[in-house]
C-alpha positions in Angstrom: 6.7 51.3 -77.9 7.2 52.3 -74.3 9.1 49.2 -73.3 11.9 49.8 -75.7 11.8 53.7 -74.8 12.2 52.6 -71.4 14.9 50.1 -71.8 17.0 52.5 -74.0 16.6 55.0 -71.2 17.8 52.7 -68.5 20.7 51.3 -70.7 21.8 55.0 -71.6 22.1 55.5 -67.9 23.8 51.9 -67.1 21.0 50.9 -64.6 20.4 47.1 -64.2 16.9 45.9 -64.9 14.9 42.8 -65.7 11.9 42.5 -68.0 9.2 40.2 -66.9 6.4 39.1 -69.3 3.3 37.9 -67.9 -0.3 37.0 -68.8 -2.7 40.0 -69.2 -3.7 41.5 -66.0 -5.0 44.8 -65.2 -4.9 45.6 -61.5 -1.6 45.9 -59.8 -2.3 43.2 -57.5 -3.3 41.0 -60.4 0.0 41.9 -62.1 1.9 41.1 -58.8 0.3 37.6 -58.6 0.7 36.8 -62.4 4.3 37.9 -62.2 4.9 36.1 -58.7 6.1 39.6 -57.1 5.0 40.5 -53.7 2.4 43.2 -53.6 4.4 45.7 -51.7 7.2 45.4 -54.4 4.9 46.1 -57.2 4.3 49.9 -57.8 1.4 51.2 -59.3 1.0 54.4 -61.2 -2.0 56.8 -60.5 -2.8 60.0 -62.1 -4.5 62.5 -59.9 -5.4 66.2 -60.3 -4.0 68.7 -57.6 -5.6 72.0 -57.9 -6.3 71.3 -61.6 -2.7 70.1 -62.4 -1.9 66.5 -63.4 0.5 64.6 -61.1 1.8 61.0 -61.2 1.6 59.2 -58.0 3.6 55.8 -57.4 2.7 53.8 -54.4 2.9 50.0 -53.5 0.1 48.0 -55.1 -1.1 47.3 -51.4 -1.8 51.0 -50.8 -4.6 53.5 -51.8 -3.8 57.1 -52.5 -4.4 59.4 -49.5 -5.9 62.4 -51.1 -6.0 64.4 -47.8 -2.2 63.8 -47.3 -1.4 65.1 -50.8 -3.5 68.4 -50.3 -1.6 68.8 -46.8 1.8 68.1 -48.3 1.5 70.0 -51.3 -0.6 72.9 -49.6 -3.3 72.3 -52.0 -6.9 73.1 -52.0 -8.0 70.1 -54.0 -6.7 66.7 -54.7 -8.7 64.0 -56.8 -8.3 61.0 -59.0 -8.0 62.0 -62.6 -10.4 60.3 -65.2 -9.1 58.0 -67.8 -10.7 60.6 -70.5 -8.6 63.4 -68.6 -5.2 61.5 -68.8 -5.2 59.0 -71.7 -4.1 61.6 -74.3 -1.0 62.4 -72.0 0.2 58.7 -72.6 -0.4 58.1 -76.3 2.1 55.1 -76.5 0.9 53.3 -73.4 -2.2 50.9 -72.8 -4.7 52.7 -70.6 -3.7 52.2 -66.9 -0.3 50.7 -67.8 1.9 53.8 -67.8 5.5 53.4 -66.2 6.0 55.5 -63.3 8.7 57.9 -65.0 6.8 61.3 -64.9 9.9 62.7 -66.4 9.1 61.1 -69.7 5.7 63.0 -69.9 6.8 66.5 -68.1 4.7 65.5 -65.0 5.8 65.8 -61.5 6.2 62.2 -59.9 5.0 61.7 -56.2 6.2 58.4 -54.6 4.9 57.1 -51.4 7.1 56.9 -48.5 6.4 53.4 -48.1 7.7 52.3 -51.4 11.1 53.8 -50.6 11.5 50.9 -48.1 11.8 48.3 -51.0 15.2 47.4 -52.4 13.5 46.7 -55.7 10.4 47.6 -57.4 8.5 46.3 -60.3 6.1 48.4 -62.7 4.1 48.3 -65.7 6.2 49.2 -68.8 3.3 50.6 -70.8 1.4 47.4 -71.5 -0.8 45.0 -69.4 1.7 42.1 -70.2 5.2 43.4 -69.4 6.9 44.8 -66.2 10.2 46.1 -65.7 12.0 45.2 -62.1 15.0 47.4 -61.0 16.5 48.7 -57.8 14.4 51.5 -56.2 17.4 53.5 -55.6 18.1 53.5 -59.5 14.6 54.6 -60.0 14.7 57.4 -57.6 17.9 58.6 -59.0 16.5 58.7 -62.5 13.0 60.1 -61.8 13.9 62.4 -58.9 10.3 62.1 -57.5 9.0 63.9 -54.4 8.8 61.6 -51.5 5.5 62.2 -49.6 3.2 60.3 -47.4 0.5 59.8 -50.1 -0.3 56.2 -49.7 -2.3 54.5 -47.1 -2.6 50.6 -46.7 -5.7 49.4 -48.4 
């Protein structure tokens, strides 16, 4: 179960967090509304293919992925949204589309939108469409060691 794995990891690293249970919601904006969290503080996880390699992009729910910025920042020829069929096997214990933004759990590089770094706290799916984890962004960044890039554009 992803939530227990995530909690164990946060506890092991002495990080403070809150688990929020909410009614079933599928889009990041719906989750934010259901859990009464500002959309800018709700982080969504998007899987992209950059020159054929899967990468995890984490950005505020109020933003969309900027594929041109990813190509430019990573000096790549191609950057595109991965299909659910292409990535579902990478996250076997997670509900489809509810992956936590911990690419390090999945041997996947994590790219974080610069705009998300402005938040003191972030909340994100914890592997299901009914549970969130909220924690300090600085603790998240310390654990995940993401690459900070201009990968998001306000929707």
